[in-house]
N, C-alpha and C positions, 0 to 999 in steps of 0.2 A: 503494500500500500503506499510506504514512504517513497519509493521507486517513482510511483504514479503521481503522487503529491508534488515531489520535488520536479517532474517534468511541467507539470501545469503552472508552477510557478517559474520555470527556467531555470532551475537549479538541478539540471539532469545528470551533470558531473560530480554533485554532491555524495560523498560516500561517509558513512561514519561506522567505523567498528568501535564495539563495545568492549570496554578494558576493563577490570576491576581490580584493584588494589587490596591485597589481603595479606596480611603477616609478611610484610613489606616486598613482595613481588607481586608483579601485574598478570592477569590472564585473561584470554579472550575466547577460550573455551566455554561453548554455552553451558555443559554440565556442570562444571565445576562453579561457574558463575551462580547458577541456579541453586546449588546447595549452599554457596556462601549467603545469598540472600535468605534461603528458608531458615538458616542458623541463627539470622537476626531478625527474622519477623516476630521473633517473641517481645522483644522492646516494645512493642504495643500493648502488650498483654494486661489485663485490668491489675494484675498483681504488683505493676510499677507504679501505680496511682495511688493517691492518698483518698481517704474516703470523700472529703469535701469535692474533689474532681469527678470522684465516682457517682456521688449524686446528682451533682449538676450533669453529669453526661446521661444519666437516667431520665431526668426533666426533659432535657433538651431532645433525646430521641424519640420521647412521647408527645413530644408539641407537635401540632399541626404546621406542616410547610406552606406557605404561601409561594404559589406558582405562577401568580398573574397579578396586575395591578389593579387597584380598586374599582378602575373602570372594568375590568373584565378581560381586559386586552392581555394578551401574553406576554411575560417577559422575553428578551432576546433569546436567551438561552433556551428557551423551551419553544422556538418556531420550529416548522418541519425542516427537514434538511433539504438540500436543494437535489434535484433531480441529478446534475452532475457528480455532487458528492455520494449519492447513493449508488450510481453507476459504478465510479470508482471503488466503493467498499465491497460491492457484489461481484465485481471482476477478481478482487483480489481474494474475496473467501472461498472461491472455487480453487483456488492454487495453494491454501494454507489449511495445515493439519497440526495438531500438537505434537511435540517431540515425546520420548521415553518421561519426561518429568512433566507433562501436560501444560509445558509452555508454548 
């Protein structure tokens, strides 16, 4: 998808290789990267937050979210996708599949 998005914006030659530094060395191999990220996912676990934050979190998660303006008009981030973006996404989804780690 990023390849097509770069073509649309005129950046067809843009290439980005993900590298992650862990224990002082860099890796670009997807499997070790996914393992490193999974190991650090527990940072956002509730055990890392105090009771004041957790009670605020519970209230916030149960509060109704306003997805529109008082006039009933939708906010810009809730507008439908353009047909062009839908086509690009659908064309790229048929060429995508998860790896062994489901990424």
